N, C-alpha and C positions, 0 to 999 in steps of 0.2 A: 876761102873757102877750107874746109877741111880736106886732108887726103884720103882720111877714113869717111865713109858716110854711107849711111843707106839711100841717100838721093840718087837719081840716076842722072846720066847725064843730061839728057833732056832737062830733067827738072832742077837740076842746079843751073842750067842756062836760062831757064825761065825765071829762077831768083834774079838772076843778076841783071836780066833785061828789065823786071820788074824794079829793082831798088836803085839800078847805078846806070839807067839808059841817059840820064841828066847830067850826071857828074856830080851829083852834090852827095852821095853816100857811098861810103867804103864799108865792104862787109867782111867783119872779122871772122866769122863762121856761121854755118845754117845745119839745122838738124830737123827730122820730123817729129811733132811735136804734136799732143793732145793738151788744150788749155782748161784746167778747172778753177771754180773758184768757190771759198767757203763762204756760201752764200745760196738761199736765205739763212741757213743756218750757217752758227759760225764754228760749229763742229762737225759738220760732214762735208765733204768735197763733192762739188755737184759739176757735172759735165756740160762744158757752155756750149758744146755742139762746133765748137772752133777748132780745127786742127790743119795741118800743111807743113809748110818748111818754115821755120822759126830760125831768123837770123839777127845776130847782133851786130849792129850798124852803127858807124860812127857818121852823124849829118853836120855835113861841113855849112849849112846854109844855117837851120836852127841850132847847132852846136849840143855838142853833149854825144852819149849813146842811147839806143834804143833798140829795144826788142820790136821786131816786125814780123808778123806773120803774112805768110803769102799763099794764095790760093792754089794748090797745086791742081785739083779737081776740075775748076772752070776758069773764068777769065775775070775774076772781081777784083784782082791785084792783091795789096795792104789790106787785109781782114781786119787785122788787129794791132796797135803798137803801144809799148808803154815806154816812158823816159826813166834810164836809170840815174836817179834824182842822188844829189848830195847824201852820203850816209846808206847806199842801196848795201843789202847784204842779201845774199844768193845764198839759200840754206839748203845743203842736202840732206833730205828726210829718208831716203832710200838710194840705192843705185840708178832707178831710173827716175826718180822723182825728186825735181827741185822747186823751192817755194821760195817766195818773197812778201814783202808787206806793199800792198797796192794801196791805191788811194781810199779805197772803202771796205776792202776785205783783203786776207788772202787769197793770192795768187800762184798756182800750181801749175807746171811744167811735167808731163808725164812723155818722156822721152822713148822713141822705138829702140834706141839703143845706148847702153850705159858709158860706152866708149863715146858716143857722142855728147851724152849727157858731162861725160867728166870733161872735154873739150871744151865746151860751153863755158863750163864753169871756170874753168883756167883763162878763158879769154875775159870773162867780166870780170874776175878778180886781176887781171894784168892791164885793163884799159888805164888809159891815162887820167890819174886822179884829178888832173887839174881840168878837164874836161867835164867832169861831171855838176850839172845844175842843180838847180833847187828841185823839188817834187813837183812832177806834172805827167799827167798820164791821159791818154784817151781811145777808143776803139771804135769800132763801125759795129752799130746796133747792139751794143751789150751795155749793161750797168753794174757798177762793182759799189762794194760797201764794204770800209773797215772794219775788222774787229780779228778776233783770233780765230784759228781754224784748228780740226782735226787734220790727219794725213791719209793720204794714198798711196798707192805703188804702181809699178809700170809694166812695161812690156818685156817679154821674152823672145829675141832672136827666132824665128823658126829654123834658120838654116844651123842652129845648133840641135836639132832633131831630125836624125837620119830617115830617109822614105822608107816604105815596106816594099820587100822583094815580091817581084809580080806572081799571081796566084797562091801567094802565102800569107794574104792580110787575113786578118783574124781579131775581130774585137775583143781585146782582152782589156781595154783599161775605160774607164768613166770616171768624168765629174761635172759635177753641177752645184747648182747653188738652191736650196728648197727655203723660201723664205719665212716656211711656218717655223725654222730653226729644227728641224726634225733630224738632223743630221745624226751621227754616231755619237759626235760626242757636245750636240746640242748647239752647236755654232751656225748651222744652217747649211754648211758645207758637204757634200755629198760624193764622196769617191769610191770608185773600186778599180784594184791593179794600177794605182797611178803613182809614178817615181815620187817617193818622199819627199825630195828637195822641192817638187812644184805643189804637194801637200803645203809646206811651209810658206811657200809664197803667196797663197791664199789665206794663210794665216797671217801673214805680217798685213794683208791688206785689211783683215778684219782689225787687228790689234791698232793699228794706225788711224782707226775711226769711221772705217767704212763700214756699214749696217747691209743684211743681207738684202733687202729691197734693192740697194743701190747695186750689188753685186750682181744679184738677178739680172737688173737691165743692161747689165755691162757682160754678161756670160760670153754671150759672141765674141766680144771684142777680146776678153782674155784668154778665152779656149784659144783662138786664132795664132795667139802667141806663145801658148805654151806647149 
């Protein structure tokens, strides 16, 4: 497990208990992640509803390295897994977004922290090459279809934003998504008094293939981390 993580001590303990309690797997690193598929449209990322602690593990029984997503909100254990097959490539599409070619579609991980994303990539690239078997994957209650994809972006750590001083709060900034595309630049993004760097992040999401309807659906999620 990495020294720097957004996971709490209890969450890290839960990941370890779920994945290593029988001694058949060793955790290389873990991070808070949401999973997206480029499916049913190969040009657009679709949120799978899967989120939790994504761990990179070496399975001593099955062999090879695996991504395994652990449920942090309930008691469902491993929600999803995918084997790192021979020739596996972990692509950095944005600081918070990494993707790879799944069995039936492109699969994207949106990380809660760019540092965790970078650590995950280093662990993936540094895994034992001789341990990588042929392509194979599985998931719980999900279907994947192989194709090329558009791209999406990730989240911003809320700790980067200072809180308001007591009794001095004033609503100076606003941002949102207009699915009719009536923003000032015609993109569907509406903002007022927002830091230009935040506006740029939304622009990157749109440039990476996310249409306004998807951004609108994830608006609360995006605002929570901006």
